[in-house]
C-alpha positions as CSV (number, residue, x, y, z in Angstrom):
1,X,-10.6,-10.3,2.6
2,X,-12.0,-6.9,1.6
3,X,-10.3,-5.9,-1.8
4,X,-12.9,-2.9,-2.1
5,X,-10.6,-0.4,-0.3
6,X,-8.0,1.0,-2.4
7,X,-4.6,3.1,-1.6
8,X,-4.0,5.9,-3.9
9,X,-0.6,7.4,-3.8
10,X,1.1,10.4,-5.8
11,X,-1.9,12.6,-5.7
12,X,-1.6,16.4,-6.7
13,X,-1.5,18.1,-3.2
14,X,-4.4,20.4,-4.7
15,X,-6.9,17.6,-5.0
16,X,-9.9,17.6,-2.7
17,X,-11.7,14.8,-1.3
18,X,-14.6,15.5,-4.0
19,X,-12.1,15.6,-7.0
20,X,-11.0,12.0,-5.8
21,X,-14.4,10.6,-5.5
22,X,-15.5,12.2,-8.8
23,X,-12.5,10.6,-10.6
24,X,-13.0,7.0,-9.2
25,X,-17.0,7.4,-9.7
26,X,-16.0,7.2,-13.4
27,X,-15.4,3.2,-12.9
28,X,-18.2,2.6,-10.5
29,X,-20.0,3.5,-7.3
30,X,-17.7,5.1,-4.4
31,X,-18.4,4.4,-0.7
32,X,-15.7,7.0,0.3
33,X,-12.9,9.0,-0.9
34,X,-10.3,10.6,1.5
35,X,-7.2,12.2,1.4
36,X,-5.1,11.9,4.1
37,X,-3.9,15.4,5.5
38,X,-1.6,16.3,7.7
39,X,-2.7,17.0,11.4
40,X,-0.7,20.1,12.0
41,X,-1.0,22.1,8.6
42,X,-4.1,20.3,7.4
43,X,-2.1,20.1,3.9
44,X,-2.4,17.0,1.9
45,X,0.0,14.3,2.3
46,X,-0.4,13.3,-1.1
47,X,-1.9,9.9,-0.6
48,X,-5.6,8.9,0.3
49,X,-7.9,5.8,0.2
50,X,-11.2,5.2,-2.0
51,X,-13.7,2.6,-1.1
52,X,-15.4,1.2,-3.9
53,X,-19.0,-0.4,-3.8
54,X,-17.9,-4.0,-5.4
55,X,-14.6,-5.7,-5.6
56,X,-15.4,-5.4,-9.6
57,X,-15.4,-1.8,-9.5
58,X,-12.2,-1.5,-7.2
59,X,-10.5,-3.7,-9.7
60,X,-11.6,-1.6,-12.6
61,X,-10.3,1.5,-10.9
62,X,-6.8,-0.1,-10.4
63,X,-7.0,-1.2,-14.0
64,X,-7.7,2.5,-15.1
65,X,-5.8,4.7,-12.8
66,X,-2.6,2.7,-11.8
67,X,0.4,4.4,-13.1
68,X,-1.7,6.8,-15.0
69,X,-1.9,10.6,-14.8
70,X,-4.8,11.9,-12.5
71,X,-4.9,15.7,-12.0
72,X,-1.3,16.1,-13.4
73,X,0.5,13.3,-11.4
74,X,1.3,9.7,-12.0
75,X,-0.6,8.2,-9.3
76,X,-0.3,4.4,-7.8
77,X,-3.5,2.6,-7.1
78,X,-3.5,-0.8,-5.3
79,X,-5.7,-2.8,-2.8
80,X,-5.1,-1.1,0.7
81,X,-3.4,-3.0,3.2
82,X,-5.0,-3.6,6.6
83,X,-3.5,-0.6,9.1
84,X,-0.7,-2.0,11.3
85,X,-0.7,-1.5,15.0
86,X,1.9,0.9,15.8
87,X,2.8,2.1,19.3
88,X,1.3,5.3,20.1
89,X,3.7,8.3,20.2
90,X,3.3,10.6,23.2
91,X,5.3,13.7,23.0
92,X,4.0,15.1,26.3
93,X,5.4,12.8,28.3
94,X,8.9,13.3,29.7
95,X,11.5,10.9,28.5
96,X,13.5,9.2,31.3
């Protein structure tokens, strides 16, 4: 099981991917940091994912940031669960 990818919730809407990466880089090497944005407006949804280089760095990030303040907001940090397969929503097709 891969415990290097973290879910980060409760993010400040003004945070960028670079802000998120810089914060987590304080505890260890970051592979990627992505804030999830609304498809239509392009605004942050207030959560994102950070992948750390090692499980030890991921655990250190959880210990440092979970339930702590980051950019003025109390954040939730835990191991990301695998994405669930969901049926595709197709709004262009007429519903019968």
